[in-house]
C-alpha positions in Angstrom: 2.6 17.2 -8.2 5.3 15.2 -6.6 5.3 11.7 -5.8 7.3 10.6 -2.5 8.1 7.2 -0.8 7.8 6.6 2.1 9.8 3.9 4.3 9.7 1.5 6.1 7.1 2.3 8.7 4.7 -0.2 10.5 1.0 0.6 11.6 0.0 1.0 8.6 -3.2 -1.2 8.3 -6.1 1.3 8.3 -4.4 2.1 5.0 -4.0 -0.7 3.7 -7.8 -1.3 4.7 -8.5 2.5 2.8 -6.6 1.5 -0.4 -8.8 -1.8 -0.2 -11.5 -0.8 0.2 -11.9 1.3 -2.4 -11.2 -1.8 -5.1 -14.1 -3.4 -4.7 -13.8 -5.4 -7.9 -10.8 -6.3 -6.7 -11.0 -6.9 -2.8 -14.4 -7.3 -2.0 -14.8 -10.0 0.4 -14.9 -8.8 4.3 -13.0 -11.6 6.2 -9.2 -10.7 3.3 -9.4 -7.3 3.8 -10.1 -7.2 7.8 -7.4 -9.9 7.6 -4.5 -7.9 5.3 -5.7 -4.8 7.4 -4.7 -6.8 10.6 -1.4 -8.4 8.8 -0.3 -5.2 7.1 -0.1 -3.8 10.4 3.2 -5.5 11.7 5.2 -5.8 8.4 7.9 -3.3 7.3 5.8 -1.0 4.5 6.4 1.6 2.3 3.7 4.7 1.6 3.8 5.7 -2.4 2.7 9.4 -1.4 1.2 11.5 -4.5 1.6 15.4 -2.9 1.7 14.4 0.2 -1.9 12.1 0.1 -0.9 8.3 0.4 -1.6 6.7 -3.1 -0.5 3.0 -2.6 1.4 1.0 0.0 4.0 -1.8 -0.2 4.2 -3.7 3.1 7.6 -6.2 3.0 6.8 -10.1 4.2 9.6 -12.6 4.1 7.7 -15.2 1.7 6.2 -12.9 -0.3 6.0 -9.5 -0.7 2.3 -7.0 -1.2 1.1 -4.9 -2.8 -2.0 -2.3 -3.2 -2.5 0.9 -5.3 -5.1 3.4 -6.2 -6.4 2.7 -10.2 -6.9 6.5 -10.1 -4.9 8.0 -12.6 -3.6 11.4 -11.1 -1.6 8.2 -8.8 -0.5 6.6 -12.0 3.0 5.8 -11.7 3.9 5.3 -7.5 4.0 1.5 -7.0 7.1 1.6 -9.0 9.2 4.3 -6.9 7.1 2.5 -3.6 9.0 -0.9 -5.0 12.4 0.8 -5.9 12.7 1.8 -2.0 12.1 -1.5 -0.7 14.3 -3.4 -2.7 17.9 -4.2 -0.7 
């Protein structure tokens, strides 16, 4: 099993929405999900992958970074490499 971080990339709104919809207890407000998707579409982002599959997303906004990752045990630990890749 391999973990990789891809980025910076843009146009990851759909991935953001998919990840958020996978966390309904944390992100259950439809209007917020739609806004996150729209916003992330334009932001430079880093995608954490496990075995070639997206497992998390770090979107960089000049005023405040936002990160979302899957809670699945197989994807544990993907956020720290994404943050390291995004750090200047």
